[in-house]
N, C-alpha and C positions, 0 to 999 in steps of 0.2 A: 401494473401501468403505473407509476407517478406522475403528479402534473409537474408538469415541463415546467422551471425555473425561470427563463426566460419568459413565460406567460404570468407575470405579477400586474396588474393593475395600478396603470398611471394616469397622467390627466389626460395622455396622449393615447391609450391605446384601446377604448372600452370595447369596440367592435369585437375585436379579436379576440380580444379577456373575454369575451363575453361567450362568443362560439366558444372556444375551447373549453370554457367554465361547465358549458350546460352540456358539452359533450361528455367531461367526465365528471360531474355528476349522473349523468343517465350512465357511463359504464359503474358507478357505486352504488349503485341503486337509491342515488337521495335526491334524486330530480323530481318527484313528485312531493317528494316533502319540502323541498325547496320553495315549490312553486305552491303549499300551502293547497295541494290539490288530493291527501288524506285529512280524515277525519281521526282525531284525538279519538281510540281506542277506551274503553269501559274498565274491560280487566286489567288487571294488578301486574301480570303478565306481559300481556300485550302493550302495556301503557311503556311499560320498563325497553322495553323494547324500542317503542316510538319515540320517546325522551332521549335513547340512548343515540337513534339516526338524527334527531336534530341536531343532539349537541355537535354527531359526526359532520353533518352537512354547515353548521354554522363553523366547525374549527375549521374546513377543509377549505370554505372562501377566505376568511379571515384571515388565512396563510398567503392564500394569494393577494393580496391585496398590500399594493405599498406601503411605510408608514408614515406618509405622509399625509396620507386618505386616510389611514385609519383613526382618527379623530373622529371622523363622518357618522362612524358606525356604532359612536360610547353607548348611544342611546337603543341602540337595535337587540332584542332579546331573542329574535326566532329568525332561522335562514333566510325566511321571505322580507321579512322586513330588512334584510340587509341588500338583500336582492331588488327590491324597489329603491331604496336607498340610495345606491349605486350608481341607478339608473339616471339619479337629478344630479349627479356630481357633475 
């Protein structure tokens, strides 16, 4: 199941977007990493998997934010930073 294209974050649909995005991240097993509820592992193999999941969560969130709002995210390096930044927009 892909994220619905109609659910792109704009200035007017944050609460609807947030609910749908959270469900999508849960489905993709990326919610906990987005909320910074997972600790970065120390082993090289697990760390690589962790960083790949961080990248996937980061990309998934950014792809569902309108271009008009993306400039707010230019300094964000983690999915959690994006999530918190979007809450403040």
